[in-house]
Phi, psi and omega in degrees: 000146177288147179271136175249144176204150178178171183262125180240111188253134184256121180233160177163179178293165174301146171066020178269356177109019183301315184291318178300319180294315182296318178297326179293319180294318187282328183083015179220158182267084182269321182260136179286148185229124170218174181278354180275148179288160177061032173294318178276127183246336184249175169264114187249127178267136171237131189248126176249118183250138168229178185302319185240022180206158168218116175258117178260100182272148183228117175270134184234161175299151176296144184285125181221167172265118189294140181252339175210176190307318179301313181294327178297320179292320175306317180289336173300317179301322181290318179304314182296332178293338176283334191279328188242015183279142170265331175223132177250129174257119176257111182261123175235161179251157180302131181099344182285146184238340186201159172275146186284357178225118188295324180296321176292323179298318181294325177299322182289314186288338183254009183298137180268000180256164173300136179241125171253115178267114184256114174274104191266164178065036181288349176291346182268003179227176174266174187295320182296314179300318180296315179300318179298316181295318178301317179293321177302310185289327177299324181284317183289321183237072190293342180276358184255151167270133184254132178235138173265127187218165165230101180303318180298319180268001181063025179278124179077352183292313178303325182292318178299316183297314178301323178291326176300312182302320179294329185275340186293145181282158173292130182193152168287165179297149178272335184233162174307141184288351173270348184291142180251332181200171177261359184269146179282169186299319182299330179300320182286330172299307183302318184291321181293319177297314183296323178301317180294328178290322177298324182288318195257350179243153188250175173057226187283340190307308184300332181279345183263006189253139166226149178249140181231109177276105186278332182224140178211101180243119179258119176253179187300318187247354187208149171249128181254125186231147173225119182237141177254131175266114182271134172233168182268337184222156182300320182295325181292322179304314179297320179293319181297315183291318181076178181298120181052029176081010186295321184289319179298318181299319181295317179302314184296318184293312183294318178296318180299318179302315181289322176296324175297323175293314186296315185266349178070025176203172184293142184233137171245118185240125176251132178241135177232154176241132184223140176276130177225089194306131171055031183298331183293342183246005182259111184301321181297315180293319181294325177298318179299326181272007174094011174261175179053028175267075185280000000 
């Protein structure tokens, strides 16, 4: 049989389940998932390999109108997802009526490649509601095939994956057949620490934070890591650390447990907090953290 390979890029509004869907396809927890919007900041590739196929999935930040330089860079990742896709997945959730950016919506409706519109979270509604929404989206995006799914429950996901395989072009693999992602190990350390901050802190704090893993040493039985939590203001530093360091300790303990699961071995994690003023609006800093790489 001929080998198939291609890029399948997932786009949609914040919090519709893009990361949950990609993790369901890949069978690994590559993208962090929280109930907060803008959890995903980068474009993350997850690679699914079979004997005669390689599906390169791309999770992207939720589509928003940017308010500062970091968000503008996040939207650049979304734009790039339109440029190299062989199949485009437009993910919407039950009850949703529109994409938050009309320009992106127009790109979807005028796409020259196959578009799969996935109506997610159907487990939260009844049959009548699901059918109404399917009809609505068939009208709004006539160039798309519409599927009703629940990424969290894995309902309908295998059928969508089978359809992706049918649509992929014949091609040799783009990545090593053992590869799971294009990101280095430190990236996942950063993301897992950031996930815990998104879970445990409120308001602006999670969005003012960036993680920089400065040290990553793998020994036979243990991986030693040292990560710095960057914040924009001194007051945020105090909130992250908490009373007698209790809040930071909780982040460290929970992150270490997840990192041990992810890497499959014992982890020693040191966390520090540092003030890095206005990093979200500083192009040089953003480049250093892997943004603005146009």
